[in-house]
C-alpha positions as CSV (number, residue, x, y, z in Angstrom):
1,M,-2.7,6.2,-31.1
2,S,0.0,5.2,-33.5
3,S,-0.3,1.7,-35.1
4,S,2.6,0.5,-32.8
5,V,0.5,1.4,-29.7
6,I,-2.5,-0.3,-31.2
7,D,-0.5,-3.3,-31.8
8,L,0.9,-3.6,-28.4
9,L,-2.6,-3.2,-26.9
10,A,-3.9,-5.9,-29.1
11,T,-1.1,-8.3,-28.2
12,E,-1.7,-7.6,-24.7
13,A,-5.5,-8.3,-24.9
14,R,-4.6,-11.3,-27.0
15,F,-2.4,-13.3,-24.7
16,G,-3.0,-11.6,-21.3
17,A,-5.5,-12.5,-18.8
18,N,-8.1,-10.0,-18.6
19,N,-7.6,-9.2,-15.0
20,Y,-7.0,-5.3,-15.2
21,A,-8.5,-2.5,-16.9
22,P,-5.7,0.0,-17.4
23,I,-5.9,3.6,-18.6
24,G,-5.2,3.5,-22.5
25,V,-1.4,4.4,-22.5
26,V,1.5,2.5,-23.0
27,L,4.4,3.8,-20.8
28,S,8.2,3.2,-21.6
29,R,10.2,5.3,-19.4
30,G,10.1,7.1,-16.0
31,E,12.1,9.5,-14.1
32,G,11.2,11.2,-10.7
33,V,7.6,12.2,-10.8
34,W,7.2,11.8,-14.6
35,V,6.8,9.1,-16.9
36,W,6.7,9.0,-20.8
37,D,4.6,7.0,-23.1
38,T,5.8,5.1,-26.2
39,E,5.0,7.9,-28.4
40,G,7.0,10.7,-26.2
41,N,4.1,12.1,-24.3
42,R,5.0,13.4,-20.8
43,Y,2.6,12.6,-17.6
44,L,2.9,13.5,-14.1
45,D,2.4,10.1,-12.3
46,C,-0.3,10.7,-9.7
47,L,-0.5,7.0,-8.7
48,S,3.0,5.9,-8.2
49,A,2.3,2.3,-8.8
50,Y,-0.3,2.3,-5.9
51,S,2.6,3.9,-3.7
52,A,5.4,1.5,-4.8
53,V,7.4,4.4,-6.6
54,S,7.1,6.7,-3.6
55,Q,10.9,7.5,-3.9
56,G,10.2,8.6,-7.6
57,H,10.8,6.5,-10.9
58,C,14.4,5.1,-11.4
59,H,15.9,6.9,-8.3
60,P,19.5,6.9,-9.3
61,K,21.0,5.8,-5.6
62,I,18.5,2.7,-5.5
63,L,19.3,2.0,-9.2
64,A,23.0,2.0,-8.6
65,A,22.6,-0.4,-5.3
66,M,20.7,-2.8,-7.5
67,V,23.3,-2.8,-10.1
68,E,26.1,-3.2,-7.8
69,Q,24.5,-6.1,-6.1
70,A,23.0,-7.7,-9.3
71,H,26.9,-7.9,-10.3
72,R,27.8,-9.6,-7.0
73,L,24.9,-12.0,-5.7
74,T,21.3,-12.1,-6.5
75,L,19.8,-15.3,-4.8
76,T,20.9,-17.9,-2.4
77,S,17.7,-19.0,-1.1
78,R,17.5,-19.1,2.7
79,A,19.3,-22.6,2.9
80,F,22.2,-20.3,3.2
81,H,23.1,-17.0,4.9
82,N,24.0,-13.9,2.6
83,D,25.8,-11.0,3.5
84,Q,22.9,-8.4,2.8
85,L,20.0,-9.7,5.0
86,A,21.5,-8.9,8.6
87,L,22.2,-5.5,7.3
88,F,18.6,-5.2,6.0
89,Y,17.2,-6.5,9.3
90,Q,19.4,-4.2,11.3
91,E,18.5,-0.9,9.2
92,I,14.8,-1.6,9.1
93,A,14.6,-2.4,12.7
94,A,16.5,0.8,13.5
95,L,14.1,2.7,11.4
96,T,10.9,1.3,12.6
97,G,11.7,0.3,16.2
98,S,10.9,-3.3,15.4
99,H,12.3,-6.4,17.3
100,K,11.8,-9.2,14.7
101,V,11.5,-9.0,10.9
102,L,10.3,-11.5,8.5
103,P,11.1,-11.0,4.8
104,M,8.8,-11.7,2.0
105,N,8.2,-10.4,-1.6
106,S,4.7,-9.0,-2.2
107,G,2.4,-7.4,0.0
108,A,-0.4,-10.1,-0.2
109,E,2.5,-12.6,1.1
110,A,3.2,-10.3,4.0
111,V,-0.4,-10.6,4.9
112,E,-0.7,-14.2,4.5
113,S,2.4,-14.5,6.6
114,A,1.1,-12.3,9.5
115,I,-2.3,-14.3,9.5
116,K,-0.4,-17.4,9.9
117,S,1.9,-15.9,12.5
118,V,-0.8,-14.4,14.7
119,R,-2.8,-17.7,14.8
120,K,0.2,-19.6,15.7
121,W,0.9,-17.3,18.6
122,G,-2.9,-17.5,19.5
123,Y,-2.5,-21.3,19.9
124,E,1.1,-21.5,21.3
125,V,1.1,-18.5,23.6
126,K,-2.3,-17.1,24.2
127,G,-3.9,-20.6,24.6
128,V,-6.7,-20.6,22.0
129,P,-8.0,-24.1,21.3
130,D,-6.7,-25.4,18.4
131,G,-8.5,-24.5,15.1
132,Q,-10.6,-21.9,16.7
133,A,-8.5,-18.7,16.3
134,E,-10.5,-15.7,15.1
135,I,-9.0,-12.6,13.4
136,I,-11.3,-9.5,13.2
137,V,-11.1,-7.4,10.0
138,C,-13.0,-4.4,8.5
139,A,-15.7,-4.1,5.9
140,D,-14.3,-2.6,2.3
141,N,-10.8,-3.9,3.4
142,F,-8.0,-4.7,0.7
143,H,-5.2,-6.8,1.9
144,G,-4.3,-8.3,-1.7
145,R,-5.7,-10.9,-3.9
146,T,-4.8,-14.5,-2.6
147,L,-7.5,-16.8,-1.9
148,G,-7.1,-16.4,2.0
149,V,-7.4,-12.7,1.7
150,V,-10.3,-12.6,-0.7
151,G,-12.3,-14.9,1.7
152,F,-12.7,-12.0,4.2
153,S,-13.4,-9.3,1.4
154,T,-16.6,-7.6,1.3
155,D,-16.2,-6.7,-2.5
156,A,-18.3,-9.1,-4.4
157,E,-16.1,-8.7,-7.4
158,T,-13.1,-10.1,-5.5
159,R,-15.0,-13.1,-3.8
160,G,-17.3,-14.2,-6.9
161,H,-16.6,-17.9,-7.7
162,F,-13.5,-18.1,-6.0
163,G,-14.7,-20.1,-2.9
164,P,-15.0,-22.1,-0.7
165,F,-13.1,-19.8,1.7
166,A,-11.1,-20.3,5.0
167,P,-13.1,-19.7,8.2
168,G,-11.9,-17.8,11.2
169,F,-12.7,-14.2,10.2
170,R,-15.1,-11.8,11.7
171,I,-16.0,-8.5,9.6
172,I,-16.7,-5.3,11.5
173,P,-17.3,-1.6,10.2
174,F,-14.1,0.3,9.7
175,G,-13.6,3.3,12.2
176,D,-16.0,2.0,14.6
177,A,-14.2,1.1,17.9
178,A,-17.5,0.1,19.7
179,A,-18.0,-2.6,17.0
180,L,-14.3,-3.9,17.7
181,D,-15.1,-4.1,21.2
182,A,-18.2,-6.1,20.8
183,A,-16.6,-8.5,18.3
184,I,-13.7,-9.5,20.5
185,T,-13.9,-12.9,22.1
186,P,-11.6,-15.0,24.1
187,N,-10.5,-16.7,20.7
188,T,-9.7,-13.4,19.0
189,V,-5.9,-13.5,18.3
190,A,-5.8,-10.3,16.0
191,F,-7.4,-7.3,14.4
192,L,-6.2,-6.7,10.9
193,V,-6.8,-3.3,9.6
194,E,-5.3,-0.6,7.2
195,P,-4.7,2.9,9.1
196,I,-6.4,4.3,6.0
197,Q,-8.5,2.4,3.7
198,G,-6.9,3.0,0.3
199,E,-8.6,0.8,-2.2
200,A,-12.0,1.8,-0.7
201,G,-11.2,5.4,-1.6
202,V,-8.6,6.7,1.0
203,I,-11.2,6.4,3.8
204,I,-9.8,8.1,6.9
205,P,-11.1,6.9,10.3
206,P,-12.5,9.2,13.0
207,A,-9.8,11.3,15.1
208,G,-9.0,9.0,18.1
209,Y,-10.1,5.7,16.6
210,F,-6.7,3.9,16.7
211,T,-6.0,5.1,20.2
212,E,-9.2,3.3,21.2
213,V,-8.3,0.5,19.1
214,R,-4.8,0.1,20.7
215,E,-6.3,0.1,24.2
216,L,-8.8,-2.4,23.3
217,C,-6.2,-4.7,21.8
218,T,-4.1,-4.5,24.7
219,A,-6.9,-4.9,27.3
220,N,-7.8,-8.2,25.6
221,N,-4.5,-9.6,24.7
222,V,-5.2,-9.2,21.0
223,M,-2.4,-8.3,18.5
224,L,-3.0,-5.1,16.5
225,V,-1.8,-5.9,12.8
226,L,-1.6,-2.6,10.7
227,D,-1.3,-3.2,7.1
228,E,1.1,-0.3,6.2
229,I,1.8,-1.7,2.8
230,Q,0.3,1.5,1.1
231,T,0.2,3.9,3.8
232,G,3.8,3.0,5.3
233,L,7.3,4.6,4.7
234,G,6.3,8.3,4.3
235,R,3.2,8.3,2.1
236,T,0.8,10.0,4.7
237,G,3.5,12.4,5.9
238,K,4.8,10.2,8.9
239,L,7.2,7.2,8.5
240,L,4.3,5.1,9.6
241,A,0.6,6.1,9.6
242,E,0.2,4.9,13.2
243,Q,2.3,7.8,14.2
244,H,-0.5,10.4,13.4
245,E,-2.1,8.9,16.7
246,G,0.9,8.1,18.8
247,I,0.3,4.5,18.8
248,E,2.4,1.2,18.1
249,A,1.2,-1.8,16.4
250,D,2.2,-5.3,17.5
251,V,2.8,-6.3,13.9
252,T,3.4,-4.0,11.0
253,L,3.2,-5.1,7.4
254,L,5.3,-3.0,4.7
255,G,5.8,-3.6,1.1
256,K,5.3,-1.5,-2.0
257,A,7.7,1.6,-1.4
258,L,10.2,-0.7,0.6
259,S,12.0,-1.2,-2.7
260,G,11.1,2.1,-4.5
261,G,9.6,0.3,-7.3
262,F,12.6,-1.6,-8.2
263,Y,11.9,-5.0,-7.0
264,P,9.1,-7.0,-5.1
265,V,10.0,-6.7,-1.3
266,S,7.7,-6.9,1.7
267,A,8.2,-7.4,5.3
268,V,6.5,-8.6,8.5
269,L,7.6,-6.5,11.4
270,S,6.9,-7.5,15.1
271,N,7.5,-5.5,18.2
272,N,6.5,-8.8,20.4
273,D,6.8,-12.7,20.4
274,V,4.6,-13.2,17.4
275,L,7.3,-13.9,15.0
276,G,9.1,-15.8,17.8
277,T,6.7,-18.8,17.4
278,L,8.2,-19.7,14.0
279,R,10.6,-22.4,13.6
280,P,12.8,-23.6,10.7
281,G,10.6,-25.2,8.0
282,Q,7.3,-23.8,9.2
283,H,7.1,-20.7,7.0
284,G,9.4,-19.3,4.1
285,S,10.1,-18.1,0.7
286,T,12.6,-19.0,-2.0
287,F,13.0,-15.3,-3.0
288,G,12.3,-13.7,0.5
289,G,15.3,-12.1,2.0
290,N,17.4,-12.5,-1.2
291,P,20.6,-10.3,-1.3
292,L,19.3,-8.3,-4.3
293,A,16.1,-7.5,-2.6
294,C,17.8,-6.6,0.6
295,A,20.5,-4.3,-1.1
296,V,17.5,-2.7,-2.9
297,A,15.5,-2.1,0.3
298,R,18.3,-0.7,2.2
299,A,19.0,2.0,-0.6
300,A,15.1,2.8,-0.7
301,M,15.0,3.4,3.0
302,R,18.2,5.3,3.1
303,V,17.1,7.8,0.2
304,L,13.6,8.2,1.9
305,V,15.2,9.3,5.0
306,E,18.3,11.5,3.7
307,E,16.5,13.1,1.0
308,G,13.6,14.4,3.5
309,M,10.9,12.5,1.3
310,I,8.7,12.0,4.6
311,E,8.8,15.7,5.3
312,N,8.1,16.7,1.7
313,A,5.0,14.5,1.7
314,A,3.6,16.2,4.7
315,T,4.4,19.7,3.1
316,Q,3.1,18.8,-0.4
317,G,0.3,16.9,0.7
318,A,-1.1,19.8,2.7
319,R,-0.6,22.0,-0.3
320,F,-2.1,19.5,-2.8
321,L,-5.1,18.6,-0.3
322,Q,-5.9,22.4,0.1
323,G,-5.7,23.3,-3.5
324,L,-8.1,20.3,-4.3
325,K,-10.5,21.8,-1.8
326,D,-10.2,25.2,-3.3
327,I,-11.5,23.9,-6.5
328,R,-15.2,25.0,-6.8
329,A,-16.8,22.3,-9.0
330,N,-20.5,20.9,-8.9
331,T,-18.9,17.4,-9.6
332,I,-17.2,17.1,-6.4
333,R,-18.6,15.6,-3.4
334,D,-15.7,15.3,-1.2
335,V,-12.0,15.9,-1.0
336,R,-9.9,14.0,1.4
337,G,-6.6,12.8,2.3
338,R,-3.4,12.7,4.5
339,G,-0.1,13.5,3.1
340,L,0.4,12.5,-0.7
341,M,-2.4,10.0,-0.1
342,L,-5.5,11.9,-1.6
343,A,-8.8,11.3,-3.2
344,V,-11.5,13.2,-4.9
345,E,-15.0,11.7,-4.7
346,L,-17.5,12.8,-7.2
347,H,-21.3,12.7,-7.0
348,P,-22.6,10.1,-8.6
349,E,-24.6,12.1,-11.0
350,A,-21.4,13.6,-12.2
351,G,-20.7,10.3,-14.2
352,R,-17.9,7.6,-13.5
353,A,-14.5,8.8,-12.4
354,R,-12.8,6.6,-15.1
355,R,-14.2,9.3,-17.7
356,Y,-12.3,11.9,-15.5
357,C,-9.0,10.1,-15.4
358,E,-9.0,9.6,-19.1
359,A,-9.6,13.2,-19.5
360,L,-6.8,14.0,-17.2
361,Q,-4.4,11.8,-19.3
362,G,-5.1,14.4,-22.1
363,K,-3.9,16.9,-19.8
364,G,-0.7,15.1,-18.7
365,I,-1.8,13.7,-15.5
366,L,-2.1,10.1,-14.7
367,A,-4.6,9.2,-12.0
368,K,-6.8,5.9,-11.3
369,D,-10.2,5.7,-10.4
370,T,-11.6,3.4,-7.7
371,H,-15.2,2.3,-6.7
372,E,-16.5,4.1,-9.7
373,H,-16.8,7.6,-8.3
374,T,-13.5,8.3,-6.7
375,I,-10.2,9.6,-8.1
376,R,-7.2,8.4,-6.3
377,I,-4.0,10.8,-6.3
378,A,-0.8,9.6,-4.9
379,P,2.3,11.1,-6.6
380,P,5.9,10.2,-5.7
381,L,7.0,11.8,-2.6
382,V,9.7,13.9,-4.3
383,I,7.0,16.1,-6.0
384,T,7.8,19.7,-5.7
385,S,5.4,22.7,-5.1
386,D,5.6,24.1,-8.7
387,Q,4.6,20.4,-9.9
388,V,1.6,20.3,-7.5
389,D,0.6,23.7,-8.6
390,W,0.8,22.7,-12.2
391,A,-1.3,19.5,-11.4
392,L,-3.9,21.5,-9.5
393,E,-4.4,23.5,-12.7
394,Q,-5.1,20.4,-14.7
395,F,-7.4,19.0,-12.0
396,A,-9.5,22.2,-11.9
397,T,-9.9,22.3,-15.6
398,I,-11.1,18.7,-15.7
399,L,-13.2,18.6,-12.7
400,T,-15.3,21.6,-13.7
401,Q,-16.3,19.9,-16.6
402,D,-19.4,17.7,-16.8
403,F,-19.0,14.1,-18.1
404,S,-22.5,12.8,-17.0
């Protein structure tokens, strides 16, 4: 490392809260699937900022929309109307088939907003006694870092010394429809779940699971809330991951790729009267639905569709997945994925995945470890066949090494 890089890392360590453990690279530029560090080294980004940069780094059409809007109007608060919000509502509703939209900023805010909304629906529409609403969630979930969310996490690291936590959540195993059936009570207002558990290591539920989940929620008047903040907007080879089983959620949460990585934008989408229970003054956000965010999100959605990124995710994801499965390495325990949301799980005796990610950096690949023994792979949806093949060569070289 150069002295300037060492200085940057030292300054970050001196002044910044120690709440992340990044790979030791300092990035300064990005374009498409590529990023460059401060020393000019190029890397293929296989994380996409946890799927936020699905459209590729610095997509020119999203950039143009952002710059144009920034010259006109950036923020009004929701005290006044702006000329971008209605168009954002109209276009995201047309794209997803939603009836109501609540704009927020971060994914965690969308989750918190959904929790508030389904509880309010439970009391005012379903008739649950006040203060007794229950929401069912899954073990190994990841829905953000807010106090409300970490209260129902099963990850000891995210919960430790942050309590006390709010009640009203029941935790069941992921992918077990019978467990959901057993957990539902008359006070259950919602089932909050990721279609694929990303942070847990790209855990895909059994085939037919969400078909059963949808039937159980409908039969018991329980709102099915799908957290598609990582899986949504093409990541899995479909616009929404729910489409793989042909179901429709009552509430869908979007974020990350909704802005193509340019600006924090999230949304709660509803196909029922859940969001209809909100009244002025009961929920909001100064920045939620601001004109700059809406203009950026509109462009991000448009290029996703017009440039065939969703279809490309399906095609290149299948190519990448098969290529990873073809790697014959004693280090590999499992390879799994859907679309361009992939993971390589290593045998514990092969050593921690972090070491493999650091070695991949040396080969021009940036990927990230999770849960000690899993490498997550999620490149931008604009990746080409040649780029996939080149990446597979680097993965094969590193995964056949033993870092134990």
